[in-house]
N, C-alpha and C positions, 0 to 999 in steps of 0.2 A: 635581257641580255646576254645575263653573266652565263648562263646555257650554251647558247653560241659561242661562247670565245672561251669556252672549259670543254665543247667538243669541236672547237677549231684546234684547241692545244691538244686536243688528246690524241686528231690528224697528223697531226707535226711533230708526235712520238714518235706515234707507226713508219712515219712514213721513212725519219729518221732512222729512226732503230732495224731500219729493212733494207738499206743502201749494201749492195754488192760490198762483201767485206774488202775487193779488190781497188776500192776506189779507194778504202784511208788507206792503206798500202799496197801501191803497183808492185814492189820485190813480192810480195806472195804468191804469183805463178809465173812471177819469172825463167826457173824450168821452163815449163810449159812448150816458152817463145823459140823456140828451133834450137836447142842445146842439148839435144843424140847428135853423137857421133857412134851410134855401132855398126864396126866394123864388113855386117852382116846382116840381111832380116830375120824378121823369126821374130828380134825380141818386143815383147809389153811395157806399157806402163809400171811399173813397182810405186807403189801410192803411200811407200817411208821418205821420199823425193821431197827435197824441200830450198823453200826460198828463205831468203830474206837480206837486211837492210844490214850493210857495214861498214864497217873506217881504217884507214890503214893503220897498217899495226898493235889489229882485229887476232885471234883465234880462236877457233867455237869451232863445239863437238855435236857430231853428227850418229848416235848413237843406231844400229841397222842390225836386225837375221834377215843373213844371210844359209834358208832353208840345203837344206844336200838333194842334187841330183836339179841345183838347174844353174846355167853362167849366168852371168851376168854380167853386166855394163855398166860403168859408172864415168860422168863425166860430167867437169866442172862448170858453167859460161858465169861470168860478169859483165860487168859493164867495164868500159873503157877504164872512168874514173881511177878502174884499182891498181889498174897496172898489170902486166904480165905473166911476171912474175911470181904469180899464185901458185902457193907449196899446200900438199894434199897428203895424207898418208891412211895407211888402210892396218887397222889393229886387232890386234883376238883380247877380245875384252878377258876373258877366262884369264890365257897366259901372260899377256900385254906382249906379242909379241908381236913387230914391226912384215907382215904383210904385206908392204908395199911403199914407197915415196916419191912422191915423183924428181926429190926432188937426185937422185939418181935416175931417168930416163927425161931428161933432158926440159925442165917441169913438163912432162904433157900435161895437156888438161884431159886424157880417157882412157881409165881404164877397164882390159877386162881378165874377168878367169874365172875357171870353172870352180866348185862349192861340193866337195863329196861325205860331209856332213857337217848339219844343222850348228855351225856359232854366231854366238851375240860378239860383233862387228862395231866396230865406229871408228866417224872418220872427222877424221885430222884438218881445219879448213888453218889458214895459214896465210893474215892479207900486211904483209909486206910495208914497209916503212913505217913511220914517226908516228906516236899514238896523239892527239888529240888532248895540250894542259889541261888542265881540269877546271873547270870553269870558262872552258872557251870553249867556240864550237868548230870542229870543220865537217869535211865535204864526207859523203858517202853515199855507198851507192851498190847495186844491186847484184848479188851473185845467185846462183844456184848451185845446187846437184838433184842433176838427175838418176835417176838408176831406173836401169831395166834388168828385165828378169826374159829368161824360154827357159826350155828339161835342155838338160845334157843328151846329141846324142850322145846314143846307145850306142857300144863302139866293143866285136867281138860277138865273144854268144852269146 
């Protein structure tokens, strides 16, 4: 009887540890669900894309490497619960220079750029609203950052 119970517990443990990660956190693949807004074809998925659970009044940073000779498309998509005024900036890690701020672009959720030389960048996401008081529970929502890339077209000689 003890052998059967031990076998059953081992089987149960194996099944529990092999559940898909998205079943444990539905936000993990949020950026893959129709988030693309690239203005033209040819862009492919960049594995630095990421999604997560966010709450109102929070800020988060995503470090990315943009390689020289590539065009990039960055799209932000989110649950309606987080609102429509999500802020995002793109900055150079080395210089601290803000290269893009959607506050000056009508709170756009998509931008594209060409990278002439490889740079370490940081995408800062800001969710507007009041934060949750300490000890209180609050509503959260999924937010995804989809990064796509393609080789820059050769122009000139």
